N, CA, C and O of each residue as an XYZ file, in Angstrom:
356
protein
N     -12.211     -9.485     -2.531
C     -11.217     -8.969     -3.454
C     -10.006     -9.886     -3.402
O      -9.506    -10.218     -2.327
N      -9.560    -10.276     -4.538
C      -8.394    -11.153     -4.606
C      -7.127    -10.363     -4.299
O      -7.118     -9.132     -4.322
N      -6.058    -11.106     -4.012
C      -4.790    -10.422     -3.752
C      -4.314     -9.673     -4.994
O      -3.655     -8.639     -4.881
N      -4.643    -10.190     -6.179
C      -4.285     -9.490     -7.415
C      -5.037     -8.172     -7.519
O      -4.465     -7.156     -7.916
N      -6.315     -8.186     -7.165
C      -7.107     -6.951     -7.217
C      -6.611     -5.950     -6.182
O      -6.557     -4.752     -6.462
N      -6.248     -6.422     -4.989
C      -5.697     -5.539     -3.963
C      -4.381     -4.949     -4.450
O      -4.145     -3.749     -4.303
N      -3.531     -5.778     -5.025
C      -2.257     -5.311     -5.574
C      -2.501     -4.247     -6.643
O      -1.856     -3.198     -6.640
N      -3.424     -4.518     -7.548
C      -3.733     -3.571     -8.622
C      -4.259     -2.246     -8.082
O      -3.951     -1.189     -8.631
N      -5.048     -2.292     -7.013
C      -5.582     -1.076     -6.393
C      -4.452     -0.217     -5.833
O      -4.460      1.004     -5.995
N      -3.483     -0.850     -5.177
C      -2.353     -0.116     -4.606
C      -1.480      0.461     -5.724
O      -1.070      1.620     -5.656
N      -1.201     -0.331     -6.734
C      -0.406      0.148     -7.879
C      -1.109      1.328     -8.549
O      -0.470      2.323     -8.892
N      -2.414      1.216     -8.733
C      -3.172      2.311     -9.358
C      -3.069      3.585     -8.529
O      -2.907      4.673     -9.083
N      -3.162      3.461     -7.205
C      -3.039      4.641     -6.341
C      -1.636      5.250     -6.484
O      -1.493      6.468     -6.595
N      -0.616      4.403     -6.481
C       0.749      4.905     -6.654
C       0.904      5.620     -7.995
O       1.544      6.669     -8.072
N       0.322      5.058     -9.041
C       0.380      5.688    -10.362
C      -0.325      7.037    -10.368
O       0.201      8.017    -10.894
N      -1.500      7.083     -9.789
C      -2.303      8.313     -9.791
C      -1.693      9.421     -8.937
O      -1.862     10.602     -9.236
N      -0.985      9.042     -7.876
C      -0.522     10.040     -6.914
C       0.977     10.316     -6.922
O       1.408     11.375     -6.465
N       1.781      9.382     -7.435
C       3.228      9.570     -7.349
C       4.008      9.247     -8.621
O       4.963      9.953     -8.947
N       3.630      8.214     -9.334
C       4.515      7.715    -10.380
C       3.945      7.764    -11.793
O       4.585      7.289    -12.731
N       2.783      8.316    -11.955
C       2.217      8.619    -13.273
C       2.329      7.468    -14.263
O       2.784      7.649    -15.393
N       1.912      6.288    -13.832
C       1.895      5.134    -14.716
C       3.132      4.266    -14.681
O       3.193      3.254    -15.379
N       4.122      4.639    -13.881
C       5.379      3.880    -13.848
C       5.555      3.006    -12.613
O       6.592      2.357    -12.476
N       4.581      2.966    -11.711
C       4.758      2.248    -10.444
C       5.083      0.775    -10.660
O       6.004      0.251    -10.034
N       4.345      0.104    -11.531
C       4.585     -1.328    -11.749
C       5.996     -1.582    -12.271
O       6.599     -2.605    -11.947
N       6.518     -0.676    -13.062
C       7.879     -0.809    -13.596
C       8.921     -0.532    -12.513
O       9.952     -1.202    -12.455
N       8.654      0.447    -11.664
C       9.600      0.823    -10.619
C       9.697     -0.224     -9.512
O      10.756     -0.408     -8.912
N       8.582     -0.907     -9.247
C       8.560     -1.923     -8.193
C       9.040     -3.235     -8.800
O       8.292     -3.915     -9.504
N      10.273     -3.580     -8.527
C      10.921     -4.748     -9.143
C      10.328     -6.072     -8.665
O      10.271     -7.039     -9.425
N       9.892     -6.115     -7.418
C       9.211     -7.293     -6.878
C       8.389     -6.837     -5.680
O       8.589     -5.734     -5.172
N       7.483     -7.663     -5.238
C       6.544     -7.270     -4.184
C       7.196     -7.046     -2.825
O       6.570     -6.467     -1.937
N       8.436     -7.487     -2.643
C       9.119     -7.289     -1.362
C      10.135     -6.149     -1.403
O      10.839     -5.917     -0.421
N      10.219     -5.444     -2.511
C      11.127     -4.308     -2.638
C      10.726     -3.201     -1.666
O       9.556     -2.828     -1.591
N      11.690     -2.683     -0.930
C      11.428     -1.613      0.033
C      10.988     -0.332     -0.677
O      11.676      0.161     -1.572
N       9.842      0.198     -0.272
C       9.358      1.450     -0.842
C      10.248      2.621     -0.426
O      10.502      3.523     -1.225
N      10.720      2.608      0.815
C      11.579      3.699      1.293
C      12.942      3.651      0.608
O      13.405      4.658      0.073
N      13.573      2.500      0.622
C      14.908      2.372      0.035
C      14.872      2.533     -1.482
O      15.839      3.009     -2.077
N      13.768      2.142     -2.111
C      13.647      2.215     -3.560
C      13.090      3.526     -4.075
O      12.948      3.706     -5.284
N      12.769      4.456     -3.161
C      12.260      5.755     -3.577
C      10.828      5.721     -4.103
O      10.412      6.629     -4.822
N      10.077      4.694     -3.754
C       8.687      4.585     -4.208
C       7.805      5.550     -3.423
O       6.963      6.234     -4.005
N       7.992      5.607     -2.116
C       7.236      6.519     -1.255
C       8.144      7.115     -0.193
O       9.117      6.496      0.237
N       7.808      8.327      0.219
C       8.461      8.940      1.372
C       7.496      8.842      2.546
O       6.428      8.243      2.420
N       7.856      9.420      3.680
C       7.021      9.279      4.874
C       5.636      9.901      4.693
O       4.651      9.344      5.178
N       5.541     11.020      4.020
C       4.240     11.627      3.751
C       3.411     10.727      2.839
O       2.202     10.594      3.029
N       4.049     10.119      1.864
C       3.356      9.197      0.972
C       2.771      8.013      1.715
O       1.672      7.557      1.397
N       3.501      7.508      2.710
C       2.982      6.401      3.514
C       1.702      6.813      4.224
O       0.728      6.061      4.240
N       1.700      7.986      4.801
C       0.508      8.470      5.504
C      -0.654      8.606      4.521
O      -1.770      8.183      4.821
N      -0.403      9.187      3.367
C      -1.456      9.344      2.366
C      -1.973      7.996      1.884
O      -3.178      7.829      1.697
N      -1.085      7.041      1.682
C      -1.502      5.709      1.264
C      -2.368      5.055      2.333
O      -3.385      4.439      2.016
N      -1.976      5.183      3.588
C      -2.767      4.601      4.678
C      -4.150      5.239      4.761
O      -5.140      4.542      4.982
N      -4.224      6.539      4.589
C      -5.529      7.205      4.589
C      -6.392      6.702      3.437
O      -7.594      6.495      3.610
N      -5.797      6.503      2.271
C      -6.519      5.954      1.129
C      -7.034      4.546      1.438
O      -8.196      4.239      1.174
N      -6.171      3.690      1.998
C      -6.570      2.318      2.307
C      -7.708      2.282      3.311
O      -8.639      1.488      3.173
N      -7.639      3.140      4.322
C      -8.721      3.212      5.310
C     -10.048      3.547      4.648
O     -11.064      2.902      4.906
N     -10.028      4.547      3.805
C     -11.258      4.982      3.149
C     -11.748      3.946      2.139
O     -12.931      3.606      2.122
N     -10.862      3.456      1.319
C     -11.233      2.543      0.228
C     -11.778      1.226      0.739
O     -12.702      0.661      0.153
N     -11.205      0.730      1.843
C     -11.579     -0.586      2.344
C     -12.323     -0.550      3.673
O     -12.459     -1.580      4.333
N     -12.801      0.617      4.071
C     -13.608      0.774      5.279
C     -12.940      0.109      6.475
O     -13.525     -0.744      7.143
N     -11.733      0.509      6.721
C     -10.978     -0.056      7.829
C     -10.229      1.042      8.563
O      -9.943      2.097      7.996
N      -9.921      0.795      9.795
C      -9.168      1.738     10.615
C      -7.794      1.153     10.889
O      -7.679      0.083     11.486
N      -6.758      1.846     10.457
C      -5.390      1.392     10.692
C      -4.885      2.030     11.976
O      -4.824      3.254     12.098
N      -4.528      1.187     12.924
C      -3.980      1.647     14.196
C      -2.656      2.366     13.920
O      -1.766      1.812     13.275
N      -2.535      3.567     14.398
C      -1.335      4.361     14.142
C      -0.068      3.677     14.651
O       1.025      3.936     14.147
N      -0.212      2.805     15.647
C       0.941      2.050     16.147
C       1.427      1.043     15.107
O       2.565      0.579     15.174
N       0.569      0.708     14.148
C       0.926     -0.251     13.096
C       1.667      0.396     11.942
O       2.202     -0.301     11.080
N       1.704      1.724     11.915
C       2.361      2.432     10.820
C       3.876      2.331     10.991
O       4.506      3.148     11.661
N       4.422      1.320     10.373
C       5.869      1.096     10.477
C       6.354      0.460      9.179
O       5.566     -0.025      8.367
N       7.651      0.477      9.011
C       8.249     -0.184      7.845
C       7.942     -1.674      7.869
O       7.852     -2.319      6.824
N       7.785     -2.201      9.049
C       7.487     -3.628      9.192
C       6.174     -4.003      8.496
O       6.038     -5.120      7.997
N       5.218     -3.088      8.459
C       3.908     -3.357      7.866
C       3.663     -2.686      6.520
O       2.813     -3.136      5.751
N       4.397     -1.615      6.226
C       4.041     -0.808      5.063
C       5.213     -0.445      4.141
O       5.098      0.499      3.359
N       6.327     -1.165      4.212
C       7.493     -0.772      3.422
C       7.651     -1.527      2.105
O       8.670     -1.386      1.429
N       6.667     -2.316      1.742
C       6.710     -2.981      0.433
C       5.281     -3.317      0.030
O       4.368     -3.313      0.856
N       5.111     -3.600     -1.214
C       3.791     -3.975     -1.710
C       3.300     -5.241     -1.016
O       2.138     -5.324     -0.619
N       4.179     -6.220     -0.870
C       3.808     -7.461     -0.207
C       3.406     -7.253      1.245
O       2.420     -7.830      1.705
N       4.162     -6.432      1.971
C       3.837     -6.154      3.373
C       2.489     -5.455      3.493
O       1.695     -5.782      4.375
N       2.230     -4.503      2.619
C       0.955     -3.782      2.645
C      -0.192     -4.737      2.347
O      -1.214     -4.715      3.032
N      -0.028     -5.568      1.336
C      -1.081     -6.514      0.977
C      -1.365     -7.495      2.119
O      -2.523     -7.796      2.407
N      -0.312     -7.989      2.765
C      -0.512     -8.907      3.889
C      -1.195     -8.211      5.058
O      -2.099     -8.770      5.679
N      -0.758     -6.985      5.358
C      -1.354     -6.246      6.472
C      -2.837     -5.983      6.202
O      -3.687     -6.266      7.046
N      -3.135     -5.447      5.038
C      -4.518     -5.082      4.715
C      -5.407     -6.320      4.684
O      -6.475     -6.321      5.296
N      -4.992     -7.365      3.988
C      -5.858     -8.542      3.853
C      -6.080     -9.264      5.182
O      -7.086     -9.955      5.337
N      -5.165     -9.120      6.142
C      -5.317     -9.752      7.457
C      -6.029     -8.847      8.461
O      -6.370     -9.298      9.554
N      -6.255     -7.596      8.114
C      -6.851     -6.636      9.048
C      -8.276     -7.046      9.394
O      -9.051     -7.424      8.516
N      -8.614     -6.971     10.663
C      -9.937     -7.413     11.128
C     -11.081     -6.611     10.527
O     -12.192     -7.130     10.409
N     -10.846     -5.375     10.147
C     -11.911     -4.530      9.592
C     -11.889     -4.441      8.064
O     -12.692     -3.717      7.474
N     -10.986     -5.164      7.433
C     -10.855     -5.097      5.976
C     -12.160     -5.512      5.308
O     -12.676     -6.608      5.530
N     -12.671     -4.619      4.495
C     -13.901     -4.857      3.756
C     -13.618     -4.635      2.268
O     -13.744     -3.518      1.766
N     -13.239     -5.691      1.578
C     -12.965     -5.515      0.149
C     -14.215     -5.050     -0.574
O     -15.317     -5.522     -0.294
N     -14.041     -4.134     -1.494
C     -15.207     -3.635     -2.227
C     -15.073     -3.935     -3.690
O     -15.957     -3.592     -4.474
């Protein structure tokens, strides 16, 4: 899966679960903070991580759940694509 396809998958999930088609418009750039920008709250982060685990057959170490890894689209894409268990489908 290309980084564009991974990005599109995350945007689609955000649209389906939180922003009803407006996620791409709300996210001004891939490094915009999801917490500071109101894209996701803490529960949303957990739900997104559960989705990523299921969708890409990977296990996210709970110690990795931090703003450092999951607070922007770019951070999420880098974390997921570098994950040892990442299985793009």
